[in-house]
N, C-alpha and C positions, 0 to 999 in steps of 0.2 A: 543407530537407533536412539542414542542419547539426544541428538538434535531433533529427532521427531518428537520425543517426549517433551522436550523443552518447548517446541512450537505448540504442542497440544496444551501444555500448561498455560502458555501465554494466551492462547485463544480462550480457554476456559476462564482465565482471570479477567479478560476483557468483558466476557459475557456477564460475569458476576457483578462487575462494577457498573453495568448498564451505562457505559460511556456515551456521552452525547458530544459530538464535535462542536467546537466553538467557531471553526472556520474551515473553508475548503483546504487551506494549507495544512491544518492539523490532520485532516483526513489523508492528505497526500503523504505527510510524514509517517503516519502509522502504516500506510500501505507499503511504503518503501522499506520499512523495517521488516514487515512480514514477508515481503518478497525476498529480502536478503536471507532471512531465516529459512524460507522454503528452499532457496537455492543451496544453502549449506547442508540441508537435510536431504538433498537430491530429489525433491518432490517437484518434478518437471511440470506436471499438469497443474498443480497449485500455483507454481511460479508463473506459468503462462496466463492463468486466470487473473492473478494479481497484476501482471503487466497490463492487461486490458483495463483493469480498474484504475491503474495509475494513469493511463492515457486519458481516461475520462476525467480524472481529478485534476489534471494539469490545467492551469488557467489559460484561457485562450484570449488573446488580445487581437482584435480585428482593427487593422489600420485603415486609413483612408486611401490606400493604394499609392501613397507618395513614397519618397525616398526614406528608408529607415534610418539614415544617418542624419 
């Protein structure tokens, strides 16, 4: 229960600060931290949702189809 209350406080604190991301990387960093906290708290549904958001936040580089080396 302690992990759940810690996660709840972190979420409320973020809302109070009215945080605006400076970059996509910053969004990804925060999502990764939240996912780790959700996992520690045993919040499987929230962790799954955060994983989906993390996948969206990952930068995608589309190559020209050539050799990646």
